[in-house]
C-alpha positions, 0 to 999 in steps of 0.5 A: 535578505528575505530570499536567504531566509526562505532558502534557509527554511527550505533547506531545513524543511528538506533535511527534516523530510529526508531524515524521515522519508523512505522510498518505497521498495515495491516491485511487480508481483509483490503481495501488499495490503490496501488501506480501507481509510477512504473506502465508503462501501464497507458493509456493517460498522466500520469500526469492526472491519479491518484497517487493511484488505488483501493481500493483493498482487502488484500488477504494475508501478506508476512511478514511485508514488502509485501502484496498480493491484490485481482487482478482486471481490474485496475491492469491489468497483474501486479503481485498482491504482492506489498511492503508496501511502495507502499500501503496506507489504503483506506479512503472512502469519507464522504457523508456529505462533498461530496454528489455527489461523487459516492461510489466505488463498492466493491466486497468482496472476499470469506474467505479462510478456512485454 
């Protein structure tokens, strides 16, 4: 009896999770932004800093749950691997809507031959 209740609860939880969960579709060389949620090396008042830093190129994927990004000055000494829950795709600013905004300078990393 108790086993059936647990299985019914498990099935219900799984169905609810599957409804709202979306598998991330990142691939190598995509541009992403990294969340500053766990960064403690941000200088100045944290409430005035952005929620995300970047954009960064994805160097490699570690399964479906983590990505390794190209390290640069904004990340400092942070480890370059982040969970996909702290990553979001980079959307460049629209020139027509924001004509005075300077474009972000990007340096494309070299392609690794394997």
